[in-house]
C-alpha positions in Angstrom: -24.0 36.4 -41.3 -23.6 33.1 -40.9 -19.6 33.5 -40.0 -21.0 36.0 -37.3 -23.6 33.3 -36.4 -20.5 30.9 -36.1 -18.7 32.9 -33.9 -21.5 33.0 -31.3 -22.1 29.7 -31.3 -18.2 28.9 -30.7 -18.4 31.3 -28.0 -21.4 29.9 -26.0 -19.5 26.1 -26.6 -16.4 27.7 -25.1 -18.3 29.5 -22.4 -20.5 26.6 -21.7 -17.2 24.0 -21.5 -15.3 26.6 -19.0 -18.5 26.5 -17.0 -18.6 22.8 -16.7 -15.0 22.0 -16.4 -13.8 20.0 -13.3 -12.3 21.9 -10.9 -9.1 21.3 -8.2 -10.8 22.1 -4.9 -8.2 21.2 -2.2 -4.5 19.8 -1.7 -3.6 18.2 1.3 -0.7 16.5 1.9 -0.3 13.5 4.4 3.1 13.2 5.8 4.6 10.4 7.2 8.6 8.8 7.9 8.3 6.4 4.6 5.8 8.4 2.5 4.0 11.6 1.8 0.4 11.1 0.3 -0.5 14.0 -2.0 -4.4 13.8 -1.9 -5.8 16.5 -4.8 -9.6 16.8 -4.4 -11.6 17.4 -7.4 -15.3 18.0 -8.3 -15.7 15.4 -10.4 -13.8 11.6 -10.6 -10.7 12.2 -12.8 -7.2 10.1 -13.3 -4.7 12.6 -13.9 -1.5 11.8 -16.0 1.7 12.0 -13.9 5.2 12.2 -15.1 8.3 12.3 -12.9 11.4 14.4 -14.3 14.9 14.4 -13.3 16.4 17.9 -13.9 15.3 19.3 -11.6 13.4 16.8 -10.1 9.7 17.0 -10.2 6.2 15.1 -10.6 4.1 17.0 -13.5 0.6 16.5 -12.6 -2.0 17.0 -15.3 -5.7 17.0 -15.2 -7.2 17.7 -18.4 -10.0 19.6 -19.1 -9.8 21.2 -15.4 -9.4 24.6 -13.9 -8.0 25.4 -10.8 -7.1 28.8 -8.8 -3.3 29.1 -9.1 -1.6 28.8 -6.2 1.9 28.0 -4.3 2.4 26.2 -1.6 5.4 26.8 0.7 7.1 25.4 3.9 5.5 22.1 3.5 7.8 20.2 6.3 8.1 17.3 4.0 11.8 15.7 3.8 10.6 15.1 -0.5 8.7 17.9 -1.3 10.2 21.5 -1.7 6.7 23.0 -2.9 4.0 23.0 -4.8 2.6 25.2 -7.9 -0.5 25.0 -9.3 -1.9 26.3 -12.5 -5.2 27.6 -13.8 -5.0 25.0 -16.7 -5.2 22.1 -13.9 -1.4 21.3 -13.9 0.2 20.4 -10.7 3.9 20.7 -10.4 5.3 19.2 -7.1 9.2 20.2 -6.8 11.1 17.6 -5.3 14.2 17.9 -3.1 15.4 14.5 -4.6 14.2 11.8 -6.9 11.4 9.3 -5.5 9.4 6.7 -6.3 5.7 7.4 -6.7 2.3 6.0 -7.6 -0.8 7.0 -8.9 -4.3 5.7 -7.9 -7.6 7.9 -7.7 -10.5 7.1 -5.5 -13.7 6.7 -7.2 -16.8 7.7 -5.1 -14.2 10.5 -2.9 -13.3 12.6 -5.9 -9.9 12.7 -5.1 -6.7 11.7 -6.6 -3.9 10.4 -4.6 -0.2 10.4 -5.3 2.1 8.2 -2.9 5.5 9.9 -3.1 7.8 7.5 -1.4 11.8 7.2 -1.2 13.7 5.1 -3.4 14.8 1.9 -1.8 18.4 3.6 -0.7 21.2 0.1 -1.3 23.4 2.1 1.6 22.3 -0.5 3.6 22.8 -3.7 1.4 25.9 -3.9 -0.4 24.6 -3.8 -4.0 23.7 -1.8 -6.8 20.4 -2.8 -7.4 18.2 -5.4 -6.1 19.2 -8.8 -6.1 17.2 -11.7 -7.6 14.6 -13.4 -5.3 16.0 -15.6 -2.9 16.3 -19.2 -3.4 13.8 -19.7 -0.6 11.1 -18.0 -2.4 11.7 -20.1 -6.0 11.2 -23.2 -3.6 7.9 -22.2 -1.8 5.4 -24.9 -2.1 2.6 -24.8 -5.0 -0.8 -23.6 -3.6 -4.1 -24.7 -5.3 -5.4 -21.8 -6.5 -8.0 -19.9 -9.0 -7.0 -17.4 -10.7 -9.0 -14.3 -10.6 -7.4 -11.3 -11.9 -3.9 -11.2 -13.7 -2.1 -11.2 -10.2 -4.9 -12.2 -7.6 -5.7 -15.6 -6.9 -8.6 -17.6 -4.5 -6.9 -20.2 -2.6 -8.0 -24.1 -2.4 -9.8 -24.5 1.0 -8.6 -27.7 2.9 -10.4 -30.7 2.3 -11.2 -30.8 6.2 -10.6 -27.5 7.9 -9.8 -27.4 11.3 -13.7 -26.1 13.4 -13.0 -22.5 13.6 -14.7 -18.6 14.3 -12.5 -18.6 11.0 -14.5 -20.6 8.8 -16.3 -19.1 5.8 -14.3 -15.7 6.5 -13.3 -14.1 3.7 -9.7 -12.5 4.0 -7.7 -11.1 1.8 -3.4 -11.5 2.4 -1.3 -9.1 1.1 2.4 -9.4 0.8 3.8 -6.1 0.1 6.1 -5.2 -2.7 7.4 -7.5 -5.3 8.7 -7.3 -8.8 10.2 -4.1 -9.7 9.4 -2.6 -6.3 11.8 -4.8 -4.0 10.8 -2.8 -0.7 13.3 -2.3 1.7 17.3 -4.3 1.2 18.3 -5.5 4.5 21.2 -7.1 5.9 22.5 -10.9 5.0 20.9 -10.2 1.7 17.2 -10.0 2.8 14.9 -8.2 0.1 11.3 -6.9 1.6 9.4 -8.8 -1.5 11.1 -12.0 -1.0 10.5 -12.0 3.1 6.9 -11.1 3.0 5.7 -13.5 0.2 7.6 -16.3 2.1 5.7 -15.4 5.4 2.2 -14.8 3.1 2.5 -18.5 2.1 2.7 -19.5 6.0 -0.3 -17.4 6.7 -2.6 -19.1 3.6 -1.9 -22.4 5.0 -2.9 -21.8 8.6 -5.8 -19.6 7.5 -6.9 -22.6 4.9 -6.6 -25.1 7.8 -9.2 -22.8 10.0 -11.6 -22.7 7.0 -11.3 -19.2 5.8 -11.5 -18.0 2.2 -8.4 -16.6 1.5 -7.7 -14.5 -1.4 -3.7 -13.6 -2.0 -2.4 -10.5 -3.9 0.6 -12.3 -5.5 1.4 -15.4 -5.4 4.8 -14.8 -7.1 7.7 -12.0 -7.6 5.3 -9.5 -9.3 4.3 -6.0 -8.8 0.4 -5.3 -8.0 -0.5 -2.0 -8.0 -2.4 -0.5 -4.9 -5.4 0.5 -6.9 -6.0 -2.6 -7.8 -5.8 -4.6 -4.4 -8.1 -2.1 -2.6 -10.8 -2.2 -5.7 -10.5 -6.2 -5.7 -10.5 -6.1 -1.8 -13.5 -4.0 -1.5 -15.2 -5.5 -4.6 -15.5 -9.0 -2.7 -16.8 -7.4 0.6 -13.5 -9.1 2.5 -14.2 -9.4 6.0 -10.2 -8.7 7.0 -7.6 -7.3 4.7 -4.2 -8.3 6.1 -0.8 -6.4 4.8 2.6 -7.7 5.6 5.6 -5.7 5.4 8.8 -5.6 7.1 10.7 -2.5 8.2 14.2 -0.7 7.5 16.0 2.2 8.6 19.6 3.6 8.3 20.3 2.9 12.1 20.7 -0.7 12.7 20.1 -0.6 16.3 16.2 -0.1 15.6 14.4 -3.3 15.8 10.8 -4.4 17.0 7.2 -4.3 15.8 4.8 -2.1 14.5 1.3 -2.5 13.6 -0.8 0.6 11.3 -4.0 1.1 11.0 -6.4 3.9 9.4 -9.7 4.0 10.2 -11.6 3.6 13.0 -13.2 0.5 12.0 -9.4 -1.1 12.1 -8.4 -0.1 15.3 -9.4 -2.9 17.2 -8.4 -5.6 14.7 -4.9 -3.5 15.1 -4.7 -4.0 18.5 -5.6 -7.7 18.7 -3.2 -8.6 16.0 -0.3 -6.6 17.9 -0.9 -8.2 20.9 -0.8 -11.7 19.6 1.9 -11.4 17.2 4.1 -10.0 19.4 3.5 -12.5 22.3 4.5 -15.4 19.7 7.5 -14.0 18.0 8.5 -11.6 21.4 9.6 -8.7 20.0 10.2 -4.9 21.1 6.9 -3.2 21.3 7.1 -0.4 18.6 2.9 0.3 19.4 -0.3 0.2 17.3 -0.1 3.3 14.6 -2.1 5.1 12.9 -0.9 6.2 9.3 -2.8 6.6 5.9 -1.6 4.1 3.6 -3.3 3.7 0.3 -4.7 0.1 1.0 -5.6 0.1 4.6 -6.9 4.1 4.3 -9.6 2.7 1.5 -10.4 -0.4 2.2 -14.1 -0.9 3.3 -13.3 -3.2 5.9 -11.1 -3.8 9.0 -7.9 -3.8 7.5 -4.1 -3.6 9.1 -0.5 -3.3 8.1 1.9 -5.9 10.3 5.5 -4.9 10.2 7.1 -7.5 12.5 10.8 -6.6 12.6 13.6 -4.8 11.4 15.4 -5.8 8.2 18.2 -3.9 9.1 18.5 -4.7 12.5 21.3 -7.6 12.5 19.4 -9.8 15.4 15.9 -9.3 13.6 17.7 -10.2 10.2 19.0 -13.3 11.4 15.5 -14.2 13.0 14.3 -13.4 9.4 16.1 -16.1 7.6 14.1 -18.6 10.2 11.3 -20.9 8.9 10.3 -20.9 12.4 10.3 -17.6 13.0 8.1 -16.3 9.8 5.5 -19.3 11.3 5.0 -17.4 14.6 4.4 -14.5 12.7 1.8 -15.9 10.5 0.4 -18.1 13.9 0.0 -15.0 15.5 -2.0 -13.6 13.2 -4.2 -16.4 12.8 -4.2 -16.7 16.5 -5.4 -12.4 16.7 -7.7 -12.8 13.6 -9.8 -15.9 15.8 -10.1 -13.7 18.9 -10.9 -10.4 16.4 -13.8 -12.6 15.0 -15.0 -14.1 18.3 -15.1 -10.6 20.0 -17.5 -9.7 16.8 -19.8 -12.0 17.9 
């Protein structure tokens, strides 16, 4: 009799557990020339375990204690993804056309897992089999007076007597793209994106300090900071603006010019103004203000943009990127654009 009751109890516990298991509700792919975002919507906030396997190349994404309707997605028109398979147990397998890099970030409040799938940096553009060390220019960066906020994020001490400006008191997050194990793009003349973004960020920080802004820098040296950490911190401090700094690359050396990216409607005006002022200062070809669902700018609660002022892989622009004057021009254009934007918001 006791064993019979135990069996009934176990059966009800099983049914109850199944009834309350989380569900994978929807899968969407956001395709971009530099990455694919796999957006997996779930009924509860979940952080999946992601493993990259090489033979054959595939990502295995496990949502534990989760159920799903088995499904296979074909004809995805992605240059990286062949197909996606979903099993009843909550496992999602992404069959890849080749090995990739990826980042796993879940969005609390939206109950969505975001897997950013991006190309591994291809060293064919740069004559090396691995990323070169940070350039001498980076190791000789001036020291910033900073207060440590998180493992990599720092608050930059303001200038003693800032120039009166509409930026006084504004909270600005400056995010130099890539770093550490993630070098970003390789360019001509030994350029590495992670180094040039950091050098540009330092110049931008100095201009913002003089204007009286409260500046947070997501990294002050050659380290990698997770996209999720950057967004969580930026939203937590309720920044007035987020500025991501990147530089472009392509296999075709003739391609050149400036692009600026935004994702949400609240960021469009800032992107347009920054694009205008930076271009005016550095005089590069206009490749447009574009909308893309990059993780940082899509999930920021404030106006957030990414500026990509030039191509590391274009001979003329690679030469410019080795010039302090050019990088100062980029920084000065961003500050001028921020001033104009906050005047417009008044």
